[in-house]
C-alpha positions as CSV (number, residue, x, y, z in Angstrom):
1,X,-7.1,-18.0,-14.0
2,X,-3.5,-18.2,-14.7
3,X,-1.8,-15.1,-13.1
4,X,1.7,-15.7,-14.3
5,X,3.3,-14.7,-11.1
6,X,5.3,-17.9,-10.3
7,X,8.8,-16.8,-9.8
8,X,8.3,-13.3,-10.0
9,X,10.2,-11.1,-7.8
10,X,8.1,-8.5,-5.4
11,X,9.0,-5.8,-2.8
12,X,6.2,-5.2,-0.2
13,X,6.6,-2.0,1.8
14,X,5.3,-1.8,5.3
15,X,4.2,-5.4,5.2
16,X,4.7,-6.9,9.0
17,X,0.9,-6.6,9.4
18,X,-2.4,-5.4,7.9
19,X,-2.7,-4.3,4.4
20,X,0.9,-4.9,3.5
21,X,1.0,-8.3,5.0
22,X,-2.2,-9.6,3.3
23,X,-0.4,-8.4,-0.1
24,X,2.7,-9.9,0.5
25,X,1.2,-13.4,1.6
26,X,-1.3,-13.3,-1.4
27,X,1.8,-12.6,-3.7
28,X,3.6,-15.6,-2.0
29,X,0.6,-18.0,-2.6
30,X,1.0,-17.2,-6.1
31,X,4.6,-18.4,-6.1
32,X,6.4,-14.9,-6.0
33,X,9.7,-14.4,-4.3
34,X,9.5,-11.5,-1.6
35,X,11.5,-9.0,0.0
36,X,9.1,-7.5,3.0
37,X,9.9,-4.6,5.0
38,X,9.0,-2.9,8.4
39,X,10.3,-0.7,11.2
40,X,9.9,-3.3,13.5
41,X,12.2,-6.1,13.4
42,X,10.4,-8.5,15.6
43,X,7.1,-8.2,13.7
44,X,8.7,-8.2,10.1
45,X,10.6,-11.6,11.1
46,X,7.3,-13.1,12.5
47,X,5.9,-11.8,9.4
48,X,8.4,-13.4,7.1
49,X,8.1,-16.9,9.3
50,X,4.3,-16.8,8.8
51,X,4.3,-16.5,5.0
52,X,7.2,-19.2,4.8
53,X,5.3,-21.8,6.9
54,X,1.8,-21.0,5.0
55,X,3.5,-21.0,1.5
56,X,7.0,-22.1,1.3
57,X,8.1,-18.9,-0.3
58,X,11.7,-17.5,-0.5
59,X,10.9,-14.3,1.9
60,X,13.7,-12.0,2.9
61,X,12.7,-9.6,5.6
62,X,14.5,-6.1,6.0
63,X,14.2,-3.7,8.9
64,X,13.3,-0.3,7.2
65,X,11.6,3.1,7.8
66,X,10.1,4.4,4.4
67,X,10.7,8.0,5.8
68,X,14.4,7.4,5.5
69,X,15.8,8.9,2.2
70,X,18.0,6.1,1.5
71,X,15.6,3.2,2.4
72,X,14.2,2.8,-1.0
73,X,17.5,2.0,-2.6
74,X,18.2,-0.3,0.5
75,X,15.2,-2.5,-0.2
76,X,15.8,-2.5,-4.0
77,X,19.1,-3.5,-3.5
78,X,17.9,-6.4,-1.3
79,X,15.9,-7.7,-4.0
80,X,18.9,-7.3,-6.2
81,X,21.1,-9.3,-3.7
82,X,18.6,-12.1,-3.1
83,X,16.8,-12.5,-6.5
84,X,18.7,-10.7,-9.0
85,X,16.3,-7.9,-9.2
86,X,12.6,-7.2,-9.1
87,X,9.4,-7.0,-11.5
88,X,6.7,-5.9,-8.5
89,X,6.8,-3.1,-6.0
90,X,3.8,-2.4,-3.8
91,X,4.0,0.9,-1.8
92,X,2.5,0.9,1.4
93,X,3.1,3.3,4.5
94,X,1.3,4.0,7.6
95,X,-0.9,6.9,7.5
96,X,-0.1,10.5,8.7
97,X,-1.6,11.8,12.1
98,X,-5.4,12.6,12.1
99,X,-6.3,16.4,12.6
100,X,-8.1,19.3,11.0
101,X,-6.2,22.1,9.1
102,X,-6.1,24.3,12.1
103,X,-4.6,21.7,14.5
104,X,-1.5,20.6,12.2
105,X,1.7,22.6,12.3
106,X,4.2,22.9,9.6
107,X,6.5,20.2,10.8
108,X,3.6,17.7,10.6
109,X,3.2,18.6,7.0
110,X,6.6,18.1,6.4
111,X,6.7,14.6,8.0
112,X,3.4,13.5,6.0
113,X,5.0,14.7,2.8
114,X,7.9,12.4,3.5
115,X,5.9,9.6,4.6
116,X,3.2,9.2,2.1
117,X,4.3,11.0,-0.9
118,X,8.3,11.0,-1.2
119,X,8.3,7.5,0.1
120,X,6.4,6.5,-3.1
121,X,8.6,8.8,-5.3
122,X,11.7,7.1,-3.8
123,X,10.4,3.5,-4.2
124,X,9.6,4.4,-7.8
125,X,12.7,5.9,-8.7
126,X,14.7,2.8,-7.3
127,X,12.5,0.2,-8.7
128,X,11.7,1.3,-12.1
129,X,15.3,0.7,-13.6
130,X,15.3,-2.9,-12.5
131,X,11.8,-3.4,-14.2
132,X,13.0,-1.7,-17.1
133,X,15.8,-4.1,-17.2
134,X,13.2,-7.2,-16.7
135,X,11.0,-6.1,-19.3
136,X,8.0,-6.3,-16.8
137,X,7.0,-3.9,-14.1
138,X,4.1,-3.7,-11.8
139,X,4.1,-0.5,-9.6
140,X,1.1,-0.4,-7.0
141,X,0.5,2.3,-4.5
142,X,-2.0,1.7,-1.6
143,X,-3.5,5.1,-0.9
144,X,-6.8,5.8,0.7
145,X,-10.5,6.4,-0.4
146,X,-9.6,10.1,0.2
147,X,-8.3,10.4,-3.4
148,X,-12.2,10.3,-4.3
149,X,-13.6,12.0,-1.3
150,X,-11.8,14.1,1.4
151,X,-12.3,12.3,5.0
152,X,-13.0,14.6,7.8
153,X,-10.2,15.3,10.2
154,X,-7.6,13.7,7.9
155,X,-6.3,16.8,6.2
156,X,-2.7,15.3,5.9
157,X,-3.8,12.1,4.5
158,X,-6.2,13.8,1.9
159,X,-3.4,16.0,0.5
160,X,-0.7,13.8,0.2
161,X,-2.8,10.8,-1.1
162,X,-3.8,13.0,-4.1
163,X,0.1,13.5,-4.5
164,X,0.5,9.9,-4.9
165,X,-2.3,9.5,-7.1
166,X,-0.7,12.4,-9.5
167,X,2.6,10.8,-9.5
168,X,1.1,7.4,-10.4
169,X,-1.1,8.7,-13.1
170,X,2.1,10.7,-14.7
171,X,4.5,7.3,-14.3
172,X,1.9,5.4,-16.2
173,X,2.0,7.5,-19.1
174,X,5.8,7.5,-19.1
175,X,6.5,3.8,-18.5
176,X,3.7,1.8,-20.4
177,X,5.9,1.5,-23.4
178,X,8.3,-0.5,-21.2
179,X,5.5,-2.9,-20.0
180,X,5.5,-1.1,-16.5
181,X,2.0,-0.6,-15.3
182,X,1.3,1.9,-12.6
183,X,-2.0,1.7,-10.5
184,X,-3.3,3.1,-7.1
185,X,-5.6,1.0,-4.7
186,X,-7.9,3.2,-2.6
187,X,-8.9,1.2,0.3
188,X,-12.2,2.2,2.1
189,X,-13.0,1.0,5.8
190,X,-10.7,-2.4,6.0
191,X,-10.2,-3.8,9.3
192,X,-6.6,-2.8,10.2
193,X,-5.0,-1.3,13.3
194,X,-4.8,2.0,11.5
195,X,-8.7,2.1,11.4
196,X,-8.8,1.3,14.7
197,X,-6.5,4.0,15.7
198,X,-8.5,6.6,13.7
199,X,-11.7,5.3,15.2
200,X,-10.4,6.1,18.8
201,X,-9.3,9.4,17.6
202,X,-12.9,10.3,16.1
203,X,-14.5,9.0,19.3
204,X,-12.7,11.3,21.5
205,X,-13.0,14.3,19.2
206,X,-16.8,13.8,19.2
207,X,-17.2,12.8,22.7
208,X,-18.6,9.4,22.2
209,X,-17.6,5.8,22.4
210,X,-15.5,3.7,19.5
211,X,-18.6,1.3,19.2
212,X,-20.6,4.3,18.3
213,X,-18.1,5.5,15.7
214,X,-17.9,2.0,14.0
215,X,-21.5,1.4,14.1
216,X,-22.0,4.7,12.4
217,X,-19.2,4.1,9.8
218,X,-20.5,0.5,9.0
219,X,-24.0,2.0,8.2
220,X,-22.5,4.0,5.3
221,X,-21.1,0.8,3.7
222,X,-23.8,-0.7,1.4
223,X,-22.1,-4.4,1.9
224,X,-22.7,-3.8,5.7
225,X,-19.4,-4.6,7.1
226,X,-15.7,-3.6,7.2
227,X,-13.3,-5.2,4.5
228,X,-10.8,-7.6,5.2
229,X,-7.3,-7.1,4.4
230,X,-7.2,-10.2,2.2
231,X,-10.0,-8.6,0.2
232,X,-8.1,-5.5,-1.0
233,X,-4.8,-8.2,-1.4
234,X,-6.7,-9.8,-3.9
235,X,-6.8,-6.9,-6.1
236,X,-3.1,-6.2,-5.4
237,X,-2.3,-9.7,-6.6
238,X,-4.3,-9.3,-9.8
239,X,-2.9,-6.2,-10.6
240,X,0.6,-7.5,-10.1
241,X,0.0,-10.3,-12.8
242,X,0.1,-10.9,-16.4
243,X,-3.7,-11.0,-16.5
244,X,-3.8,-7.4,-15.5
245,X,-1.7,-6.5,-18.8
246,X,-4.1,-3.8,-20.1
247,X,-4.8,-2.1,-16.7
248,X,-2.6,1.0,-16.1
249,X,-3.1,4.8,-14.6
250,X,-6.2,3.9,-12.6
251,X,-7.4,4.1,-9.2
252,X,-9.7,1.3,-8.0
253,X,-11.8,1.6,-4.9
254,X,-12.1,-1.3,-2.4
255,X,-14.7,0.0,-0.1
256,X,-17.8,-1.9,-0.2
257,X,-19.7,0.5,-2.1
258,X,-19.1,3.3,0.5
259,X,-18.2,6.2,-1.8
260,X,-20.9,7.9,-3.5
261,X,-18.1,9.3,-6.1
262,X,-17.0,7.4,-9.1
């Protein structure tokens, strides 16, 4: 299948590892030019070097924290400076802390709002004018399976990801006539450091082992295993492409059949 991505300009947030890195690598393999970003300079430079080695792509690495109010404009400006604009933006951000409602204080709610929701809003506000100028746009948010079914002990993620979903759906209506398509990817249990971190927290809370938590979670997945980051990235690459020209305003689960909800 011809995806029509060669030469497209893409921004991928939080892309030094995990899901963000897999998305960046997948886009690079299809010929995209990339700006990638992370808070950790060493990791983002290593990620950029690896993508260049494996694909030969033009990759520009930026040290950035998506919680900073001015970072979205900084990242989009990097795309403008490097490539003259952008057509694709993939929003990805580390998840907020685990905890139930009673355990989370107001300051943690405010930080989660900035990390998970407002960072997406700011990326959209900064990127959309460039997409309109290009006559082509793909705005993708990587959220969580919690947009379909709340996850125990993750009240912050459950709440904020729903805000991302609502914002994306609204934008899909407002921007469709500009050939800007907006979609959400809802990962389930994908093998990343974030999942390992959550498993450790669950094991501590329940007084059991990480291995027991992981075996119990795999038992809920019909495919019988965790997903790999590149399996989610394959969807992100497709949604970024010309081949996905009639898909907007939707949320697609990548969870191995885990959720019972549609």
